[in-house]
C-alpha positions in Angstrom: -16.6 -4.9 12.7 -14.5 -1.6 12.8 -12.5 -0.9 9.6 -9.2 -0.7 11.5 -9.9 -4.1 12.9 -10.5 -5.5 9.5 -7.4 -3.8 8.1 -5.0 -6.1 10.0 -2.7 -8.1 7.9 -1.5 -7.6 4.3 -3.1 -4.8 2.5 -2.2 -4.9 -1.2 -1.3 -1.7 -3.0 -2.5 -2.4 -6.5 -0.2 -1.7 -9.4 -2.0 -0.3 -12.4 -2.3 -2.8 -15.3 -2.1 -1.2 -18.8 -3.0 -2.7 -22.2 -0.5 -2.6 -25.1 -2.5 0.6 -26.1 -1.7 2.2 -22.7 -5.2 2.0 -21.5 -6.0 1.0 -17.9 -6.9 -2.7 -18.0 -9.8 -3.1 -15.6 -10.3 -6.8 -16.3 -6.7 -7.5 -15.2 -7.2 -5.3 -12.2 -10.2 -7.4 -11.2 -8.2 -10.6 -11.7 -5.5 -9.2 -9.4 -8.0 -8.4 -6.7 -9.5 -11.9 -6.9 -6.1 -13.6 -6.8 -5.0 -11.5 -3.8 -8.2 -12.2 -1.9 -7.8 -15.9 -2.5 -4.3 -15.6 -1.0 -5.7 -14.1 2.1 -5.0 -10.4 2.0 -6.8 -8.1 4.4 -7.7 -5.3 2.0 -6.6 -3.0 -0.9 -5.2 0.5 -1.4 -5.9 2.0 -4.9 -4.5 4.2 -6.5 -1.3 5.1 -4.7 2.3 5.9 -5.5 2.9 2.3 -6.6 -0.1 2.6 -8.9 1.7 5.4 -10.8 -1.0 7.6 -9.5 0.4 10.9 -10.9 0.3 9.5 -14.4 -3.4 8.6 -14.2 -6.2 10.9 -15.1 -8.9 11.7 -12.5 -11.3 9.5 -14.5 -8.9 6.6 -14.7 -8.4 6.8 -10.9 -12.1 6.5 -10.2 -12.6 3.8 -12.7 -9.9 1.8 -10.9 -11.5 2.3 -7.5 -15.0 1.3 -8.8 -13.5 -1.8 -10.4 -11.7 -2.7 -7.2 -14.8 -2.2 -5.1 -16.8 -4.4 -7.5 -14.2 -7.2 -7.6 -13.8 -7.1 -3.8 -17.5 -7.2 -3.3 -17.3 -6.2 0.3 -15.2 -9.3 1.3 -12.3 -7.0 2.4 -12.0 -3.2 2.8 -10.9 -1.0 0.0 -9.0 2.2 0.7 -9.4 4.8 -2.0 -6.3 6.9 -2.6 -7.0 10.6 -2.7 -3.4 11.7 -3.4 -3.4 14.5 -5.9 -1.3 17.4 -7.2 -3.2 20.1 -5.3 -5.4 20.5 -2.2 -8.5 21.2 -4.4 -7.9 18.1 -6.5 -7.2 16.0 -3.4 -10.5 17.2 -1.8 -12.5 16.5 -5.0 -11.0 13.0 -5.2 -11.8 12.3 -1.6 -15.3 13.5 -2.0 -15.9 11.1 -4.9 -14.2 8.2 -3.1 -16.6 8.7 -0.1 -19.5 8.8 -2.5 -18.3 5.6 -4.2 -18.5 3.8 -0.9 -14.8 3.2 -0.1 -14.2 1.8 3.4 -11.4 4.4 3.9 -9.6 7.1 2.1 -5.9 7.8 2.1 -4.3 11.2 1.6 -0.7 12.2 1.2 -0.5 15.9 2.2 2.8 17.7 1.7 4.0 19.1 5.1 5.0 22.7 5.3 3.8 23.7 8.7 1.4 22.3 11.4 -1.3 24.9 10.9 -1.6 24.4 7.1 -1.5 20.6 7.4 -4.2 20.7 10.1 -6.5 22.8 7.9 -6.1 20.3 5.0 -6.9 17.4 7.3 -9.9 19.2 8.7 -11.2 19.7 5.1 -11.0 16.0 4.5 -12.5 15.1 7.9 -15.5 17.3 7.1 -16.4 14.9 4.3 -17.0 12.2 7.0 -15.1 9.3 5.5 -15.5 6.0 7.3 -11.8 6.2 8.0 -9.1 8.7 7.1 -5.6 7.3 6.7 -2.8 9.8 6.4 0.3 8.9 4.4 3.4 9.9 6.3 5.8 9.7 3.3 9.3 11.1 3.4 12.0 9.1 1.5 14.8 11.1 3.1 13.6 12.1 6.5 11.5 11.6 9.6 8.2 12.9 8.1 5.3 14.4 10.1 6.1 15.7 13.6 4.9 13.4 16.3 3.2 16.2 18.2 1.1 16.9 15.1 0.1 13.3 14.7 -1.0 13.1 18.3 -2.9 16.4 18.0 -4.7 15.4 14.8 -5.7 12.0 16.4 -7.3 13.8 19.3 -9.0 16.5 17.1 -10.4 14.5 14.2 -12.5 11.4 14.8 -12.0 10.2 11.2 -8.2 10.1 11.5 -7.6 6.7 12.9 -4.9 5.3 10.7 -1.5 6.3 9.4 0.7 4.8 6.7 4.3 5.4 7.8 7.0 5.5 5.1 9.9 7.5 6.5 13.6 7.1 7.3 13.9 5.3 9.7 10.5 3.8 9.8 10.9 1.5 12.8 11.3 4.1 15.5 8.4 6.2 14.0 6.1 3.1 14.3 6.8 2.9 18.0 6.6 6.7 18.5 3.3 7.0 16.7 1.7 4.2 18.7 3.0 5.6 22.0 1.8 9.1 21.1 -1.7 7.8 20.7 -1.8 5.3 23.5 -1.8 2.4 21.0 -5.1 3.5 19.6 -3.9 4.7 16.1 -3.9 2.0 13.4 -0.4 2.0 12.0 0.5 0.5 8.6 3.9 0.1 7.0 4.5 0.6 3.3 7.8 1.1 1.6 9.7 -0.1 4.8 8.2 -3.6 4.3 11.9 -4.6 4.1 11.8 -4.3 7.9 8.6 -6.5 8.2 9.7 -8.5 11.2 10.8 -5.4 13.1 7.5 -3.8 12.2 5.5 -6.7 13.6 7.7 -6.7 16.7 6.8 -3.0 17.2 3.1 -3.7 16.9 2.4 -2.5 13.4 -1.1 -3.6 12.3 -0.8 -3.8 8.5 1.9 -4.0 5.9 1.3 -2.8 2.3 3.3 -4.5 -0.4 2.3 -4.8 -4.0 2.9 -8.5 -4.8 4.1 -11.9 -3.5 0.7 -12.2 -1.7 0.9 -15.8 -0.4 4.4 -15.3 1.0 3.5 -12.1 2.9 0.2 -13.5 4.2 2.0 -16.6 5.5 4.7 -14.5 7.2 2.0 -12.4 8.9 0.0 -15.4 10.0 3.0 -17.3 11.3 3.9 -14.3 13.4 0.3 -13.8 14.7 0.2 -17.5 15.7 3.3 -17.0 17.9 5.8 -18.5 15.5 8.2 -15.6 15.2 11.1 -17.8 14.3 9.1 -19.4 11.4 7.9 -15.9 10.2 11.5 -14.5 10.3 12.9 -17.5 8.5 10.4 -17.2 5.6 10.9 -13.5 5.5 14.6 -13.9 5.1 14.0 -15.8 1.9 12.4 -12.7 0.5 15.5 -10.5 1.1 17.1 -11.1 -2.3 13.9 -9.9 -4.0 13.5 -6.9 -1.8 17.2 -5.9 -2.1 16.6 -5.5 -5.8 13.1 -4.2 -6.0 13.4 -1.6 -3.3 16.3 0.2 -4.8 13.8 2.8 -6.0 10.0 3.1 -6.3 10.2 2.9 -10.1 12.3 -0.2 -10.0 9.7 -1.8 -7.7 6.9 -0.9 -10.1 8.9 -2.4 -13.0 9.7 -5.5 -11.1 6.2 -6.3 -9.7 4.5 -5.7 -12.9 6.9 -8.2 -14.6 6.1 -10.6 -11.8 2.3 -10.2 -12.2 2.7 -10.6 -15.9 4.7 -13.9 -15.4 1.9 -15.1 -13.1 -0.6 -14.6 -15.9 -2.5 -11.9 -13.9 -1.5 -8.9 -16.0 -1.5 -9.4 -19.8 1.4 -6.9 -20.1 4.2 -5.6 -17.9 3.7 -2.1 -19.3 4.5 1.0 -17.3 3.8 4.6 -18.1 6.4 7.2 -18.9 8.2 9.0 -17.5 9.8 6.4 -15.3 13.3 5.3 -14.3 14.7 3.2 -17.1 14.7 -0.6 -16.7 17.6 -1.7 -18.9 18.9 -5.1 -20.0 20.9 -5.6 -16.8 17.8 -4.9 -14.7 15.7 -7.2 -16.8 18.2 -10.1 -16.5 18.4 -9.9 -12.7 14.6 -9.3 -12.4 13.8 -12.4 -14.4 16.2 -14.5 -12.3 14.5 -13.2 -9.2 11.0 -13.7 -10.6 11.9 -17.4 -11.2 13.0 -17.6 -7.6 9.8 -15.8 -6.4 7.5 -18.0 -8.4 9.1 -21.1 -6.9 8.8 -19.7 -3.4 5.1 -18.8 -3.9 4.4 -22.3 -5.2 6.2 -23.8 -2.2 4.2 -21.7 0.3 0.9 -22.4 -1.4 1.7 -26.2 -1.5 2.5 -26.2 2.2 
């Protein structure tokens, strides 16, 4: 089965678990992978922005990918994150991810102009990854030009997926699909707050970091034709999303605390520097985690 066909549903972006000594906890990572698969996720992305990728060494990143591949055991695809601080580091990471056997690689390439961006995509495509997913990330704007997305899709066989995280995301989903005749696999990340809109627009995958049974149930209800049921369940997530999606760092803090409360991560530790999570944040987070745990139990019982 084609990788893009398998990557339809909820694709978990794995938060990085740390021990009290600030080491990457690969056992906890494996436990998270197993838990998510049992909940029905369609795949994994690791490491990425929500993994605190820029605070991980190159060695830590690859150890996480190996551990994820081992734990997944081929049951679902694993997308290796090649995001790095420079083009050379990105290319080196992508080369190693292909060698490790990742089902796809993801790259976030800063956009300056079309010619430079195209050269960098071409360098990644030469590595012949099974699938190249580009991360269209722009927290304050529209991201990559649509004409460039269409041109890259036609020029490079490897480029068959895009993770759109721009403002606003919804219109970009539709435009990217239209620009490629519906042939481009489109995933939504940070804009999971517009999940129902994304599904209405034909998005193939959503990439949250937690709440796996709830997101999987929403996706399945929608695919079964029960849009009303999917929307009703999604609306119950809005209080959690309103808090956690204030800022990427707040989301990392929140979902690590949730995974810790679930018993999946032994600690809720984050790496510095990161936006502070003070006592007010902690109080609201803990209230919302109680709410989220009850909701997950209800979904799993039903």
